N, C-alpha and C positions, 0 to 999 in steps of 0.2 A: 511441102507436101508433093507426094509423086502420085500418080494414078495410071491406070491402065485398064483396057476393056479385052475381053477374051472371050470367045465363043467356044464352048465344050465340044471337042470331037469325038471322044471316046464314047464308045457304045453304050457303055454302063453309067456315063456322068461321073459325077465324083463319088466313088464308091469307098469303102474301107481302107483298101490298101495304098493307093494313092493320097487317100485323106491324111492318112497317118504319116506319110511321108511329107506331105505338105506342112502338118503341124510341127513336124521336127525340122523341117527347114525355116519356118516362121520362127521359131523358139530361138533358133541361132542368131538372130538379130536382136539390138536394143530397141528397133523401131517398133510403132506399132502396126499390124498389117490387118488390114480387115478387107473382106470381101463382101459384095452385096448382088442380089440377084432380085429383082422386081420390088424393089424399095426394102427387102429385107436385110440386115446387117448381121455380120457374124465375125466375130474374132479368128483369124486364122490360127492363132496359137491353142484353140482349143477345139476337140475334135468333133464335140457333141453339135458345137454353134454351126460348124462347118456341115457335117452330115446333116444336120435340121434343114438347112437351105434346100434341099433335095434337087439341086442342080444335075439336071440331065443334058443327053445330047441334045446341040442345037440352042441350047439357054446360053444368053450373055450374062456375064458375070464383070463387075468392077471392082479390082483391087484398089485400095488406096495405102499408101505408107507415109508413115510420119514420125520422125525422129533422126536422131545423129547420124545413122548408117541407111538411111530411106533409099539412097541411090543404090547402094549395093543390094538392099533387099529387094528392090523394084527388078532390078537386072536378074538375079536369082531365082524369084518367083517367076518371072516371064519366062525364062529357059526352062523351068522345071514344069510349067504348064504345056508349053509347046511339045516338050518331050514325051509327057505322060498323060495329058488329059487334052 
């Protein structure tokens, strides 16, 4: 299992456009990709769960990856977050 923490820097937080892109990215991996904020977890492959977290600027989120391609998934999602959120 891989894990990393990230503090949202986008002024709008995790909103529709980047959330949709993150779901698309997560679905490209076999591994389970989960996000957690303040004890609430969501599957990154499901947009409603992701949007339901209400992650805003300044919130810390934790991503966890588990599966055959967890290393690649972790790297790709980490890069995506730094570039988009």
